[in-house]
N, C-alpha and C positions, 0 to 999 in steps of 0.2 A: 333322341334324348341322351343316349350314351355319348354321342359326339359332343353335345353341349356340355356334359359333365366333364369330359376330358379337356375341353377348351377352357372351362372355368378353372380346373385343377392346374393346368399349365400356366394360366394367367396369374393365379395365386402364387405359384412357385417362382415366377419371374419377379413378382412384387417382393416376396421374401428375400430373394437373391439380391435385389437392388438395395433393400433395407439393410441386409447384412454387410454389403460392401460400403463401409462408411465413407462418406464423401462430404467434405466441407464443414466449416465451423465459422463462428463469428468472433472477431477481435474487438476489444481486448478479452483475453480469456479470464483475467482477474481484473475487473474494473475498479475505478476509484484509486485513491492514493495507495498504490502498491509498487513502489519503484525498486530498481536495482535487483531484479529477480535472479536467483541462483537455483539450480535444479540438480538433483541426483537421482539415480535409480537404485532400488534395492529389490532384487528378484523381479516380480511383475509389477511393482509399485514405484511411483514417482513421488518425490517430495520436493517442495519448493519453499523458499524463504524470501522475504523482502525487507527493506529498510523500514524503521519506525521512528527515528529521530527523537523528539522530546516526549513521545507518547509511551504510556505504560499500560499493560505489559509490553515487552519489546520483542521484535522479530517474529511476526506472525508466520506460522508454518501451515502449509497446505498439502493435501494428499490427492493423488489422481491415479487412475488406471490407464488413461488414454492421452494425457497431456492437454486435453481440451477442457474436460470437466474437472473442476477443482473444488475441494471441500476443506475449509479451515478446520484443523484438528487441535489447535492450541497456539501457544507462544513458546519460544525458546527461553525467554528471559522473564520470569514471573516473580522473582524475589528481589528485594532491595540489595541483597548480597551479590546479585548478578548484575544489577542495573541501577547505578546511582545517577539520578537526574535532577537533584536539588539545584534550583536556580538556573537550570539549563536555558540558554538563549534559544529563541526560535530557530529551528533547523539545526540545532546542536544535537547532542546525544548520539544515537546509533546510526552509523553509516554502513551501507553496502555489505551485507553478510554474504558468506559463501557456505553452502551445505555440501558435505561429502560423506559417502558411506564406504567404510573399509573394514573388512574382516569382522563383520557383525556389529560394528560401532558406527554411530552417526556423529559427525563433528560439525559444529557451526563456528565459524571464525568471523569476527567483525571488529569494528572500531567504535569505541565510545570517545568521541572527540571532546567531550566535556569531562572526561575522567582520565584514565591512565593509558589510553591508546588502544592498541590491538590486543585481543584476547580470544581464547578458544573455550567453548563448553562442549560437553559430549554426553551421549546417552545411548542406551540400547533400545529405547522406546521413544520415538519422535513425538508421540502424542502425550507422553508423560513428562516428568520432571527432568530437567537437564542439570548438569553439574555446575558447581561454582566455577568462576573463570580462572584460567591460568593466563598470566600476562606475558607478552612477548617483547623481546628486545628490539627487533626490526620495526621501524616506524613506518610512517606514511598511512594511507587509507586504502580501502578496497582490498584487504588481504584475501588470499585464496590458498588452498591446500592442494597438493598433488601427491598421491601415494604411488610408490613403485616398489614392490617387494616389501622389505621391512623398513624402507626409508620414507620419510615424509618431508616434502619441500614446501616452503612458504614463499609466495610472491606478494609484493605490495609495491607502492609507488612513493617512496620518499623523494620529493622533488619531481622533476620532469623526466623521470626514468623509471623503468621497471627493475626491481631488485629481486634476487633469489637467494635463499639460504636453506640449509637443512636444519630441521628442528625435531624435538621430541614433542608430539602433539598432546601428550598426557601431562607433561610437566611444564611445557613452554620453553625448555632449555634450547638455546641456539647452538647447533652442533658444527656449523661452519660460518665463515665470514660472509657477510652480505655482499653479493656480486651484482653489478649492473649488467643487464643482459639485453635491453632494447629500449630505445627512446621513441619508437613509433615511426610514423611517416612524416612527421613535422606538424601535425595538428596539436593544438594546445591541450593541456591536461591529459596526457596519456595515463590511463587508469583502468580499473576493472580487469586486471590480468588473470587469465585462467590458462593452465597448461593441460594438454591432452596428448596422448601418444597414439599414433596410427601409422601402420605400414613402416615402422622403424623410424619415423620422424616424430620429434617433439614439436607440437604446434602451440604457439603462444597467441591467444586471442586477447585483444585489448579494445578499449574505446578511446576516442579522441574528439576534440572539438568543443568540449564543454557540453553539459547536459541541457542544451537549448536547441534552437533550430538548426545549428550546424553540427549536431552530434553525428557520429559515425562509428562503425565497428571495423577494425582492421586486424590482420593476422600475419604472423611470420612463422618460420620453421627452422629447425636445426637438427642435425644428427646427434648433437650432444645437448643435454639439458641446460648446461650453463653457456650455450652459444658457441660461436656467433649465430645470430638469427637473421635469416634472409626474408625480406619483406615480400609478400605476395604482389606480383606485378599488377594484379587486377584490384588492389585495394582502392577504396573500402569495399568490403563484401556486403555491408548493410548500411544504407543511408537514405534519407529523404531530403538531402540538402541540394540535390541536383534538379535540373529542369524537369526531368521525367516525373518528379513527385512534388513539384511546387504547389499543385492544387489538391494534393492528397489530403483527406480529412485526418490523417495520422501524421504527426510531425515529431521531430526530436528523437528519432530512433537511435538507440545505443545501449550501452551497458548490458552486455549479453552473456549468455552461458549456453554451451552445447551439451546435448545428451543423445545417446544412442539407445533406441528401443530394442527389445528382444528380437524383432523381425529384421534387424539390421538397418532400419531407417534412422536417419539423423534429423534432429530438430534443434531449433534455437529459440530460447526465451529471451526477451529483452524488454526494456522500458521504452515508452513513447508517450506522447500526450495528444489529446484531441482538442484543437483550438475551437473556441466559440467566440461570438461577438468580435469578429475580426481576428486579430492575432493573439487573443488572450486565451488562457486556459485556467480552469478552476479546480478540476478534479485531481490535480496532481499528475504525476507520471504513473502510468498504469502498466500492467504486465500483458505483453503480446506474445504470440507464437507464430513461427513460420517453419516450413519444411526446408531441409538442406540436402542438396545432392553432393555427396562426397565420394568421388571415385577413388580407386586405388592410386596412391602416390600423387594424387591431384589436390588442388586447393578446394575447399568447400565453397559451394555456390548457394546463396540464400534465395529461395523462391524464384529461381530463374534469372532475375535481374537485380537483386539486392533491394527490392522494395516489397511492401506488403499492403494489404487492403483490409477494410473492416470485414468484408465478406470474402472468406478464403475458400474458393472452389477448388480444393485439392484433396487427393486421397488422404485419409487419416488412419490411425490405428482403429481397431474395432471400438466404437464409442460405448462407454459405460457410464452414463449419467447417474448422478446421485438423486435421491428423492427431492422433489421440489421443496425448497426451503422458503418460508414466508419471510418477507422483509419486515414484517411487523413484530413488535415486542410487547408481550402481555404483562411482563414483570411478575409472572406467577412462579418462576423458578427460584431455587435457593441462591443461584448465582447468575450474573449477567452473562449473556452469550459472548463468544469470542470476538464478535464484531464491535463490542463496546470497549472503549479505551478511556484512560484518565490522562490528564495533563501532568507530566512529571510524576514523582512518587506520591501517590494519594494518601490522605489521612483516612484510614478505613472507618473511623468512628463517625465520619460525616456522611456515610452512605448506609442505607439499610433496605433490605427486601423483606425483612421479617417484622418490622415495627407495625406495619399495616399490610396484611396479606393482600397480594394482587397489586401492590403499589411500590414504586421506588421512592423512598424518602431521602431527600437531600437536606442536610443541615447547613444553614447559611453561616458563612464565616467572613471576616473582614478582607480576605484575599479576593481580589477582583479579577475579572478576565483580562484586565490591562497589566497585571503584575507578572513579573518573571518568577512565578511561584506555582503552587499547586492549589488553585481554587477548587471549590466544590463543583466539579464539572465531570460529566461523563458523556462521551459522544461517539457517534458512528460515522464512518466515511460516507460522503455523498458519492454514489456510484453511477449516477445517470445525469446527463445534462438536463433533461426534462423530467421533473418529479414534483410530487406534492408530499409534504411531511406534516402530520397533525399529531398533537399531543393534548391530552386532557389533564389539567392540573389545578391545584389550589394552594394558596399561601396562608400559613397559620402563624399566630403569635408574632406578627410583624410589628416593628417599630419604624420610626422615621428612617428612610433610606434603605430599608431591607428590600431585596428584590429577588425574583426568581422567574425563569422562563426558558425560552429556546434561543439559541444563537447559531448563526451561520458564521462559522469560525475558521479563519485562515491562520491568524496568529494573534498575539496579545495587542498588536496595534491595528489590526484589520479584522473587524467583525461587525455583523449586523445583528441586533438583539431585539427581541420582542418579549416583554416581561411584565409581570405584575409588580407594583411597587407601593409601599405605604408612604403617605405624605405626612407632613408636620401637622396638618389639620385633621388627621384621622381618616382621610379619604383613601380609598384604594383605587389606583389608576392603572390602566394598561398603557405602557409606554413603548414606542418604537424609536430606537436609537441607532445611529450609524457612527462607528468609530473608524476614521480614515486617517491613519497616521497621527499627526498632531491635532487633527480636528475631531471633535465629538459633537454630533448634531442630533438633537431630539426632533424627530419628524412630526410626532403627534402624541397626544395624551388623551385618553378617554376614561372618564370616571366609570368604575365598574361596581356592580352590586356584589354582596358576599356570595360565595359559592364557587362551583367549578367554572372554569373557562377553558375553551378549546383554542389553542394557538396553532396557526397554520402558516407554513412557508411553501410557496410555489416557486420553483426555479425553471427557467428556460434558457435559451442560448444567450439572451441579452439582459434579462432582468430577474431579480428576486422580488416577488410580491408577497405581502404580509396581510393576513386576515385573522379575524377572531369570531367566535360564536359562544353563546351561552347555553345553547341547546344541542350543539353538535350537528345541526342540520342547516341552519341559515347562517351563512358566514358574511361578515361585513369586511370589505377590503379597506385597508388603512392607507397603503402607499406602495410604491414600487421604486426600486433603485437599480442602477446599472450593475451588472456583475463585474465589470472590468475594474472597478475601484478597489476590489480586493482580490484581483487575479494574481497569479504568480508573476506575470510580466510587470504589474504595477508595484507589488509589495516585495518582490524578491523571495528568496528562500526555496526550499526543496519539498515542501509538504503540499497537501491539498485540503479542500474544504471538508470540515467536520460539521455535522448537525449535532449540536450539543445541548444538553439540559444542565442548568446550573442554578446555584443559589448563593447570593452574597449578602453581607450585612454592612451597616455603617458603624457598628459598635461591637466591641469584644464581648459585651454583656448581653447581646441579642440572643433570644431564644427562638428565633424564627426558623421555620422549616417549611418545605414544600413537598407535597405528595403528587407524584406523576402516575397517571393511569396509562392505558394502552397507547403506545407510540406506533403510529401508522405511517408507513413509507410506501408510496405508490409511484412506481416508474411509469413513463409513458409506454405506449403499446410496442414501439420498436425496440425499447430497451436502451436507447442511446441517450 
């Protein structure tokens, strides 16, 4: 008996030991439209930001203890004084932020391509409010900051070259002339420059090839911060453009940032996308993670051969996952969760969580989903290729042409909409409509009784399917349509699919509004 107890004890100890030695994770670490990641470390914590383009609030910010598990803690740009998006074109607005921590202060630098260019905001609490912008003289996009002692350097890419200058990060004043330091290895669009110092060398990390299938990450180094920079003979250090990754389910790897953990290990975060339905992708460019071997005086090596996988069987930092968060939204809180965004600067009077407790109320306005404006729209990113989203809603005080429902939204010219609409004859109909560039097609109309209706979207790798129910249990399928008609490869741009709730009217005098109950988002079992 004693021998058996000892055997069980040691077996348990082995199990605990294996569990404590963290091993492996799944990419992407932040799924859905979260491109251009930048990361910094403050003490034992990591913080990461991504691009947001025409969506408000801008620049989502995430927190992690292990680089694998991330929790969104807010946005850097939450006020119109920080983020002007009026009439912003699709994929305009906020490009490629960089986050850095120096001497107790967090800095976020980015570009509003629809406003005045490059700017910096700062804070001592990344989950709180950030300062108003200070604007910068040096142009280009993808700006980054490097701190050394009491000096702060700015890099960006005006034209097909990386430029460097010294600045005051609190005032935006440029303290030295902009100097060209590297043009890359010959790939188009040299961008996303970040400087790091290691072993007495200044390393300059950039991306080349365009944010498409030929994307890649390259690196150069110099003993002086202003160059000249020597290119790594083994460039690129990260790419899936070669034969060894041509069938990889991850493509377009690029736009990266490096970070060193307290245990001395190095890691790289970067964007990539997951193709579906052939060579199309819907979810936008997502945030991925890979380990980096960086020996003394040597060049960094990403995951052994510069490629990555969905399932990463590698040692990690001790994993510290956050409590499981539901994908569903009850609309019971005073504010929407950080996962919900508006199109451009919203009109706050058109949204209410208090008018009817437990519901989101949307006021219909004449601004439509097709307009370069801010319709009454609130959406969350699609994070999984295979999913089902269902919402319960009702439309009130509607006149001819008033409508409200759910949209699978890529941009103002590319979206699939399932909605309730009031007709001229007083009937209430459920409509399924496809907007494909210059084409707008009504797939079907179903006369509906008064009362609540459940609208449902199911997505898989090839199709979006649409269904409805009046009792929430028995759903009637209406139609399905190919995903590729609103993919990034078809419509262009830099964003990804949002699942949006909206309300529009045909008249400025309309009093129509819609109440939305619980929004249910169900990914498939594998989470892909």
